[in-house]
N, C-alpha and C positions, 0 to 999 in steps of 0.2 A: 840814533833813535830811528826806528822803522817808520816809513811813510804810510804803509798800508795797515789797516786794522788786522788783528790776528785772524779773524774769520776770513777776510779777503785774501790775506797772504796764504793761509792754509788751503783755501779753495783753489787759488791760482797754482800753488805747488802741485796739488793732487790732480788738477786738470792737465798740467804739463806732463806729469809723470805718466798719467793714463795715456796721453797721446804718444809718448815715447815707447810705451810698452804694448799698446793696442795692436800694432801690426804683428806682433809675435804671439800674442795670446789674448783671449777674451778677458776683460777687466770689469769689475764692478766698483764704481766709486760710490762710497756710502758714508756720508758725513765726514768724519775725520779719518776715514779708512779707505784703502784701496785693496781689493782682493782679486787674486788670480789663481788659476789652477796650473800646476806644473806636474804632469804625470799623476801620481796618486796624492800629491801634496796640495793642500789649499793654503797658499801663502798670502800674507797681508803686510801692508805698511800702515802703521798707525801714527798719528801725530798727537803729541801731548805737550802741555805747557809745563816747562821746567820752572820758569819764572816769567812773569809778564807784568807790566804796570797795571795796577787796578786801584780801587779806592782804598784798600788796606795797605798796599805797598806801591805807592805812586812812583818810587824811584827804582823799582825792580827793572832789570834789563829784559828786553824781549828775547827770551831764549826758548827754543823749541827742541823737543826730543823727537827724533825720527826713530821709531821702533819697528823692526822687521821681525815677524814671527816671535815676538817676545810676550806681548800682553795676552791675557786670557781672551778666548774667542769662542763663542758658541753660535755658529752660523745658523740662521733660520732654515727650515726645510726647503723653502722656495729657492734660496740661494744654492743649497746643495743640489736640488733638482736641476737648476740652470747650469751648474758645472758638471752634471752627470755623476754626482756623488750621493744620490738619494739613498737613505738607509744607513749612511755612515754617521755615527753619533758625533764624534769630534775629530774631523780630519785634521791632522797636525800639519804644521808648516815644515818645509824642507829645513833640516837642522843646519845645513851649511849656510843658510841665509839668516840665522839668528844674529841680530845686531841692534845696538842702540848707538845713534850718532847724534850728538847734541850740537846745535848750531845757533848762531846769533842773528837775530833780525832777518833781513832780507837775503842773507847768505843762503837761506833755505831754498830759494828759487833755483839757484845754480845746481843744486843737488838733484833736481828733477831729471836732468839729462844725463847726469853721471851715475845715478843709482842703477839704471839698467845695465851699464857697463860693469859695475861691481857685481851685479847679480850674475851676468853671463860668465864673468871671470871666476866667481865662486863656484859655479856649477860645472865649469870645464877648465881644466888646467891648460887647454890649448888656446884659451882666450886671455889676452893681457888685461890688466886692471890699471888704468892710468891714475895718476895722483888725483886726490879729491879736488874739487874746484876751489876750495879755500884751504889754506894750510891747516892741518889737523894733527892733533896728538892722538896716536893710536896705541891702545893698550893690549898687552898680552899677545904679541905676534904681529905680523905684517897684514897687509890688506886682504890676503886670502883667508886669514884665520881669525882676525880680531872680532870680538863681539861687543866692543865698547870703544868709542872714540868721541872726541870733542874738537870743534874747530878751535884754533888758538885764540881767536877773538872771544868766542863764547866762554872759554876757560878763564881767561884773564878778567873779562868784564864781570862774570858771575862771582869769581873769587873776591874781586874788589868790593862788589856790592855786599857780599856776605862777610867782608872783612876777615878773610882767611888767607892763608899762605898760597901764593900763586905757583910755588914750585910743584913740579910733577912728581908723582910717586915713582918708585924704582921700576915698576912694570910698564911704564909708559915709554913709548918711542916719541921723542920730541918732534914737532912738526917739521923742523928743518932736517931731520934724519929719516923721515918716512920715504920709502922708495916705491916706485910703481912696481906692480907684480908682472913680471915678464911671462909671456906665453911659453909653454913648453914647445919645443919643435919636434915634429914627427920625423923620425928617421925612416926614410924610404929604402927598402931593400930592392935592389935591382936584380933581376934574374941573372944567374951566372952563365 
């Protein structure tokens, strides 16, 4: 069981993520969302409750979904102006960053320092992507291409709570078979 309340856990995650990303790009931390500009793209990370103990489901596990460029987003004009995108109706997020990663409890905090590594590696094949901070099942491709993943703990705890089968579907790469994404090496041509 998580020691922090959901609101404190999410606020801590977003603050850590913002501090990891801030040296690279201006960031706006807004409630359950972090927003930043990357070229012409307005990217965002949103947190949502996949399941969490409450008065209706006190036994529910504390499971959070990290969504990057997935949920509907209509930024206010003031935010667009701040990012220099005034007049753009709905700036989309970078498609290579579309992702949902579901985590259990305080596993979330470790993802704050790993997510920027994933972002850099998704935007540039010259950047490696290390393994996630907690063993994770990755669906439909490796770390550079997946748009859906669960930590192994979140998957198992959630399936047990829902009383469903914990086996993974065929399109999942089990956590113990997920590999880091290596950086491409640049071949230098020396003058002849």
